[in-house]
N, C-alpha and C positions, 0 to 999 in steps of 0.2 A: 416212572412215577408220574402223577398227573401234571406236575409243574414242568415236566420235560416234554409235554405233548407237542408244543410248537416246534421244538428242536427236532423231535422225531418226525414230524410232518415234513420239515425242510429236508431232513436226511432221506426220507422215503421218496420225496419228489426228485431229489438229486439222483438217487439210485435209478428211478424210473427213466430219467433223461439219459443215463449212461447205458441203459439196456435197450436192445432192439426187441422185437417180438419173439425172437428165438432165445432171448436171455443172454446174448453175447454183447460185449461192450461195443458201443458205437459212438462216433463223433458227431452225428447229425444233431442239429439244434431242433428241439421240439417246437412246432409251430401251432399254437392253439387256433383251431378253426372248427367250424361246425362238424365237418366230417370226422376229425380226430376225436372230438368230444362225443360224437355218436358211437364211434368205435370203442371208446373207453366205457361208455354206458353198457354197450353190449358185452364187453369183457367182464364187467362187474356182474351182469346178469348171468353170464355163462358160468361164473365162479360159483354161484349159488344155484344148484340144481334141485329138482324135486327129490332126488335120491338123498341129497344132503339133509333135506328137511326131515325125511322119514328116519334117516340114521340118527339125526339129532333127537327126535322123539324117543327112539329106542334107547339112546344113551341116558337121557334124563329119567325115563321110566325105570330102567334097570338100576341106575344109581340110587334112585329113591327106594327101590326094593332092598338093596344092600344096606343103606344107611338106616332106613326105617326099621328093618328087621333087627339090626344090631342094637339100636337105641331102645326099641321096645323090649328086647330080651334083657338087656342090662338093667333098665329102669324098673322092670317088673320083677326083678329077682333081688330085692333088698340091696341096692347098691351101697348103702352105708356099711353093710357087713362084708362087702367085697374089698374094702380098704383101697389101697392105691392101685389095685388091678382095674377097678371100675373105669377110671378115666382113659385107660389104654384103648379099648375098642371104640369108645365114644369119640375120642379125639382123632384116632387114626382114620376112622371112616369119614369123619368130618373133614379132616385135612385132605384126604384123597378126593372127596367130592369137590373141594375148592380147587385142587390141582386139575381135576377133570374139567371143571368150568373154565379154568384159565386156558386150557387147550381148546375147548369148545368155542369160546368167544373169539379166538384168533383164527379159527378155520371155518370156512375158507374165506380169506380176504385177498384183495388184489392190489397190486401197485397202481392199477388204473383208478383206484379210489384211495389216494394217499391219506386223506383225513379219516376215512373209515378204518384203514389199516392201523393208523397211529392210535386211534381210540381203542381198537381191539388190543393193541400191544400194551397200552396203559392198563386195561382191565386184566390182561394176562399177567402182568407184573404184580398188580395189587393182589389178585386172587392167589397166586402161587407164592410170591416172595413175602408179602406182608401178612397173609392170612394162613395159607395152606402149610407152608414150612414151619411156622411157629406151632401149629397144632400137632404136626408130626413130631417135633422136638419134645414138646411137653408130654405127649402121649407115650413116646419112647422112654422118656425119663421116668414116667410113672411106673411102667412095668419093671424097669431096671431097679428103681427104688423099692418096689414091692418085693422083689426077689432078695434084695439086700437085707430087708427087714427080717426075712425068714431064713436067711442063710442058704438060699437055693442057688445053684450054678446058673450062669447065663448062657444063652445061645446054645441050647442043647437039642433043639428041634429044627426041622427044615423051615418051619414058620419063622423062628427066631433068626436063623441064618439068612434067609431071604430078606427079612426085615432090616437087619443090620447092614447088609450089602446095599440095599436100596437107599437107606438113609445116607450112607457115605457117598454113594453115587450122586445123590441129589445135591450135595454140597458142590461137587465138581460141575454138575449141570448148571446150577445157579451161577457159579463163577464164570463159566463160558458165556452164559446168556447175558449177564451184566456187562462183562468185558467187551462183548461184541456190539452192544447197543448203547449203553450209557456213555454220555459225553462224546457222541459220534463214533463210538467204537475205538476211541483213542488207544485203549490198552493193547489192541491188536493191529494198530497201524491206521485205523480209520478207513472211511470210504469203502472201496471194493475189497480191500484186504479184510476188513471187519465183516463184510457181508459173506466172504468166503468162509470165515470161521463160523458164522451164524448157521450155515447149513449143516455143520457138524453138530451144533447144539440141537438142531431139529432132529437129526438122525439119532443122536444119543437119547433124546427124550422119547422118541418112538420105540426105542428098545427098552428103556427103563419103565415105561408106562405099563406094558403087560406084566413085567416082573412085580410091580406094585400089586396088581390084582391077582397075581399068582400067590402072593403073600396073604392076601385077604382070603383066598380060597383055602390055603393050607390051615389058616387059623380058624376060619369060620366053619369049614366042613369037617375038620379032622381033630381039632383040639379036644382034650378030655372034658373040659368045662362045658364047651358048647354042645357036646353030645349028651351031657347030663341035662342041660336046660332045654335043649331041642332034641328030644329023642326021635322025632319023626324024620327019617332020612330024606324024604321028598321035600320037606321045608328047607333043610340044609342044602339040598341039591339046587333048588330054585334060587335061594338067596345067595349062596356062596359058590356055586359052580356055573349055573346058567347065566345069572344076572351079571357077574363080573366078565364072563366071556362076551356077552352082548355089549357091555360098555366098551371093551377093547375093540371088538369088531366094528362097532359104529364109529368109533374114533378113527380107526384105520380107513374106513370107507370115506370119511370126510377129508382125509389127508390128501395132499397133492404131491405125489412122488416126483413130479417133474421139477419141483422147486429144490430138490435135494440131489443135484447132479454131482455126485461124489467123484465119479470116474469120467 
C-alpha cells in the first residue's frame, strides 16, 4: 500500500545489500562510490531494453482490443435487458486489465533502483489487490446470481471451470504475495526467508496469468451468446484468440526468469 512505501524501500535496500551480483547472499558492506553508482545506473538501463518497450506496446494494444471489443458488444446490445449477466464480461475484462497493469508496472524493475522498485510494487498492489480483485469478485458474483435467478446450474462449461479455478487460485496468490511483502514479510519469517517465498509468488502468478486469458478465450470465442452477437468468426479470433495470446506473450517476454531461481 502507498503508506508502506518507505518500509518497502528500506526492505529492498536491505535485500540489495545482502545479495551479490550473482544473487547469492554476501557479507560485504556496500560502499557508495561513483563507480558503484554508475554500475547501478547501467543495471537499471539494462533492465529496460528496447524489446521490453515493444512488448509493452503489444500488451497494451492487445489488452485494449479485448476490453474495447467486450465493452462495445455488451453496451451496444441493450445491457439493461441482459440483467445480471451484463456486469460479468464488463467487470471481468476490466479486472484482468488491472491485473495485467499490476504486472506490467512491476516488470522489469531492479534492486539497483530500490525506490523505483518500491514504487512499482505499490502500484502493483493497488492495481491488483485494491482494484482488480474486487472487479473479478463482483463480476463472478453477477454471473452466479444471474444463474440463480433463472435456476440454471453453475460451472457447466470449460469457461466456467477455468474461471472458478482461477478465482480460487487468485486468493492463494494474494495471500502469498501479502505475506511475503507486508510488514517486512513477517508472516514467512522476514528478510531472506520472505524473499525466498516471494519467488514462488512470482512463479505462481506467471502460471495463473495465461490461465486467466485462456478463460477469456473460452468465453469470448466460443460461448453461445458471443457467437450470436458477434457472428463474424474473424472478429472473435482477433479479439479473443490473437489478442489474449499477445498479452500473455508480451508479459512473458518482459519477465526475468533469472529472478525465479526455484531449483
